[in-house]
N, C-alpha and C positions, 0 to 999 in steps of 0.2 A: 185799740187801746194803747195807751202809756207803756214802755217795758218799765220794767218797775227791777233797779238794781236789787239783786241780794245774794248776801253776804252766807257760801259752803264752805263747811270744813272737808277736808281730804276724804273723808271714809265716804260724805253725800258725794263726792264727787266722784270717787270710784262707782262707787251703786248706779248714780247714773249712767255712767259709763256702759256697763256691764248690762243695764237694761238699754242703750240704745244702740248696743251689739246686739242686741235679742230680737227688737225690734225692728231694725233690718233685716238680718236674717230673713224673718214672718213679713218682711212686706215684698222679699226679694229686691230690695235697696242697696246701695252704697251707707257704709255708718256716715258718713259727709253731708246724704241726704236725711242725715234724722237726728234734731235738734235738739239740745238737754231738756230743752221748752217743751218740746212734741212730747219727750221719756217723763218727762214732770206731768203731763196730760195725761200721757197713757195710764200711767201708775194711780195721778185720781179717777181718772172713771175706772179703773181696775175696779180699786174699794169702792165707791159706788155705790155698782153693781153688787158684790161683795153684802156690803152693809143694808142693799135695800131685800136681796135675796133671805141674808136673813132675818131679815124685821118679819 
């Protein structure tokens, strides 16, 4: 898969950083081991599960 550049504003970056911190704690790893891309995928999967359960 080719990387795609996306512009994120400051608020979006702050949200992703909070998600990275939370995900790192859940996984028991350092925050540097959780990329922003992983945080986006994690949020996507959470939303997908929530949408499927509400259907």
